[in-house]
N, C-alpha and C positions, 0 to 999 in steps of 0.2 A: 509495560504493558500486554496486556493478551487480549485478542478478539478472538468471538468464536467463530466457526467456518464460515457461516455465514454474516457476518460485519458486522450482526444487527444486535450485539450487546457485548459486553466486556469488563474484562477489572482492573484494576491500577491499583499499586502498591507500593510503600517506596522502599528505594533501593539500599540494599546493606555495605553491597559490596563498592560499588560507587559513591556511596552517599548521596543519592537523588533521589526528590520530594517526592514524593505521591501524585500526580497529575490533577486529581478531581476531590472536591470535597467527600464526596462519596469514593469507597471503593470500587464499587456495582457503576460500573458507566453502558452511555446508548449512544450510539454514531448516530453523529447529525451530518456530520460528512464526513469523508475519506479521501486525498488526494497522492495520488502516487509524482513521485519526478524519479527523475533518469537523467545522468549526466555523460559526457561525452566530451573529451578534450577535441577541437577543431582541429581537425587534420590526424585523428589518434584511428577513426576510421574507418578511415581511408586506405590504413597501412596493413592494417590485420585482411586479409583476404578468409580466414575462415571467422570472421566476428558476422557476432544476426545479422538478419537486415529489418530495419522496417519496427514499430512498437514494439511495447511489451504484449500492451493488447491484440495489434496487428499478428503475434507470433502465438499468441494462448488463446485461440478464439473460444478452446471448452471456460476462461474463466471470464474470459470478455460474454458469453450467454448466460454465467453463474451471476455474474455483475447488475445484468440485463434482468436479472428476474426480482434479484432483487431489487429494484430501479434507480442504481449508479453505476451504470456502466457508461453514462454519457456525459456523467457531472461536470468532467474539465472542458467538454465542448462550448 
């Protein structure tokens, strides 16, 4: 699956490497919702002193501003 830099549209094709199907009836797709997840094992964050602090959107302010411009910065709130 490929999304454009502004996450407005993209395309999806079947994957011959992993024998994965196309994720849509049409190869061209337009986003309705983008959901981002992060997983941290309990206790692992405290063990690493060099581990990044905060969420991805807190650490990458420029990316959050870009998401805000296309109206999806607060989609998960």
